[in-house]
N, C-alpha and C positions, 0 to 999 in steps of 0.2 A: 130369392129372387122370384118372380113374376113366371109361372109356367111356359107360358108363351113366348116370353122374351127368352127362356131358357131352350125352348123348342126351335125358335129363331138363329138362335146362335150357334148350334149344334149343325146348321145347315152349311154345305161346302161349295154349293151351286152359285154362279155367278151374278152380280149385282144387278143386272138387268133383269134376271129370273127371279131373284127374289125380293127386288124393290117393294112388290105389290103384294107381300104376303108379311110384311114387316109390322111388329105391333107398337104401338107408342111406347117411348121410354118413361121411365117414372125417376124421380129422384134418388131411390137406393141405385138406379142405375146409373145415372149421372154421376154419382160420388164414386163409385165402383171405378168407372173409368177414369175419373179423375185420379185418383190413387195409381192405377197403373201407370199412366203418364208420368208421375211424381217418381215412381219406381225407375221407370226405363230411363228419363232422364238421368237419373243416377250413373246408369250404365253408359249414356251416351257422354257423359262431360268431359271423357278425354279424348274421343274420339274422333280423329279427322274431319271436320264439318259436322261435327255433333252439335255444335250451337244451332246450326240451321234447322238441323233435326227436330231438337225440342222444341223450335220456335215454331216448327210446322205441326207438331201434335197441339201444342199450345193454342195457335189460331185456328186449325180445326175444330177443337172443344168449342171456343168461343163462336164459330160460325155454326157450328150444327144447335148449340144450344140457341143460337137465333133463328133456326131455321133454316141456313142460305146453303142449301145441298149444293150449290155450284162452287161456292167458294170451300167449303169444308172439304170435297173429294179434291178441290186443287190442290189444298195442303197435303194429303194423302199421298197425291201423285209427286208434290215435291219431296215427301219423305221419303219415297223409295228409290227418286232419282239422285236424293243427296247421299244415301246410303250406300248405292251402286257407286255414286262417283268417288265416295270415301274409298271402298274396296279396291275400286280401279285407280287410282293414284296410288296407293300403297303399293301395289303390286307392279306398277309400271313406272312412270317417271312424273316427278314433281313437277315438269314442264307443262303440265295440264293444270296444274292448279297455279303456275304462272299466267297462264292463260286467262284463267276464270278473274286472279286478283287484278291484272293489268286490263280488264276487259278487251281482250283480244282475240277470246273465244270465236265469236260472232262473226269478227274480220277473216278469220282463217275460214269460217263455214262458209262467207261470202266468196269468197276465192277459191271454194272448191274442194277444199280439205276436209270432206265428211266421209265417216265410217256409217252406211245406211244400216247394216245388219252384222249381228257377232259370224253369221256363215262367211259374210264378205271378206271381214277382216281374217278368220281362221284361214280361209282360202289361201290369201296374200301369204299368210304367215307360213304355211306350209309350202307354197311354191317357192318362196326364196330361202327359208331356213331349213326347210326339210322336217319340221316338227312344229307340233300342234301348240306349244307353251306359250303363253302371253304372260311376258315379263318384261323389264325395262329395256331390252336390247328388241326384242320381237317386235313389240307393239309398233316399231318406226316401219317396218314391213308391211305396215296395215294402213301406209301412208300414200303419199306420194313420190315418185321418183324423180329428180329434178336434175337437169345440168347446174353448171356455174352461171350460166348467163341467167337463168330461170328462177335462181335461189333467192326469194324473197322474203323467207320467214326464217333466218339464219338460227334465232334462237331455239325453234323448235325443230332444228335438224340434224342430221348425224351424217358423217362421210358413210359411204357405202363399204369402203376399204376399211375404216374401223368396225363397223357393224362386224362385217365377217371375221377381220381379226378377233374381236372380243369374242365371237360364237364359236371360234375355233374352227371354221369352214374352210376346209382346204381350197386352192386357186383352182384346181382342177375341178372341182365341185360347185363352183359358184355361177350364179346364173348371167347372163349378159343381158343388162337391164338398161332399157332406154328411157328417157327422158319424157314427161306425159304431155309437154307442151312441143318439143319441137324433133324429138324421135333420135335426138343424137345421144352419146353414151349419157347415163346418167351418173352423177359423181355424189349426190346426196339424197336422203330420204327424208319428207318431210312429215311430222305427223298431221295427221287428220283427227278429226274433233267427232266423237260418236254422237248419233243420234240417242234418242231415250232407250227405246228397245234394245239397240246394239249396245249401249252402254250397260245396261241390265244382263244381257248376254255374256259380255267378256268379263264384268265382275264376277258372274256365278262360275265362269269357267276357270279363274284364278284360284277358286277355292274349290273346285269340283263339286259344284252345287247345280242338279239340274235347273236349269231357268224358266222352264215350260210353266209353272205355277204363278212366279211373277210375273210374267209377261202377258200371261192371262188376267189377272187381276188389275195389271197396269192399262190393257186393250178395254177390259170392263169401263174402269173409272172415265177413259177418255169418251167413250160412247155414252156416257150420262151427259157429260157437257155438251156433246155432239154425235149424233143429232137430235135426240131425244129430248133433251132439255130437263124433263121433269119439275115444272117451276111450282104447281100446284098440290105440293105433298105438305101436308100438317107436320109442325117444326119437330114436334114429338117424336115422330116417324122419321123423320130427317135425322134426326139424333140417333138412333137405333142402326139405321142403313149405315150412317158415316162410322159409327163406333164399331160396326161388325166389321165393315172393312178394314178399319184402323187394326182391330186384335190381329186379323189375318196377316196383314201387311207385317205388323210384329213378330209372329211367327216366322216369315220370310226373312226379313232383315236381322234378325239376331241369327238365325243360321248363317247368314251372308258375313255378319260383322264378328259373331263370334264363335265360329264353326267349332272351336274345341270344347265349347262350352254347352252348347246347345245342340240335342239331336236332331237330324235329319228326319224327314217325314216318315221313314221306315218303305213297306214294300208298295204303300200306296201314295209316296212321295209326289207324283204328279198332280195328285190332289190336293196335296198341303193336309194343313193343320185346320179343324174348324175354329170359329173365334170361343166357343165354349171350350175346348179342349186347350187353346192357350191360357182362359183363367184358370183351369184347373191348374195348368202347370206352374202358373205365376203364383196360385195360391200354395200349392205345394212347397215350391220354392221358399215360402215367406213362413210358413207354418207348419209344413210338414202334414199336410194334408190336401187333397184335391176337392173338398166340399166347397164347390162356388157358393151354395147358401148360406153358408156360416159366414161368408165375408159382410162385415156391417160398412 
């Protein structure tokens, strides 16, 4: 592989800092990324929402080859969102999948059922349940408490009595909870829909993964789209930028989706793995060698 490409892929700085240093991609590098996508797709085939993640990689590749940076990076963001949602649903409740499939997610958001940050959700869970754990029961505490009069979303709600009973919390330890709308005694908690950053943080929480690196990558991708734009970049450079982001994202989501099989980033996990390190690990898994230059 070209030495300039290797040097660029070894960097860990954010996309905004790295974008002006990116060298153009060549055919060898494009073929290599296509092989990575094929292998990653095999891993994702049986994962919840895996088809969406595979589609995001393939569409990102097509857009990057064409030089469409915005569209390519949108697919990288979607890949991160879907991986996080997959893990989040798997560790909480399929009611979120129902909201997605029946297109009721945005309606709940419009009604104000929103988790704005992971910290907000964890604070509520600790307040009502006395524990930090995010699971199929405690996630309701991150939602809105409502009385019977204001219970609108029954399919996404659970009675507070049932919650406390299932969690084994004694009556004397239960909180007095008021309805979010009228301040009368609440009888139910209705699920709230997490925003993207909250989704990433909560998904990481369920598998004991530090979310900082994923959140940083996601924020960088968002800033490419707004406010900076980057509309005048050569299409071969676009491919390099997108591919570097993709490889770093794959390192993160593999740890998220398959925590038993992929090692976390070690003592410098806040900085994550470089794209080059991902390629070395990928090559090692395939052929027992980490010599990236040997990939054809």
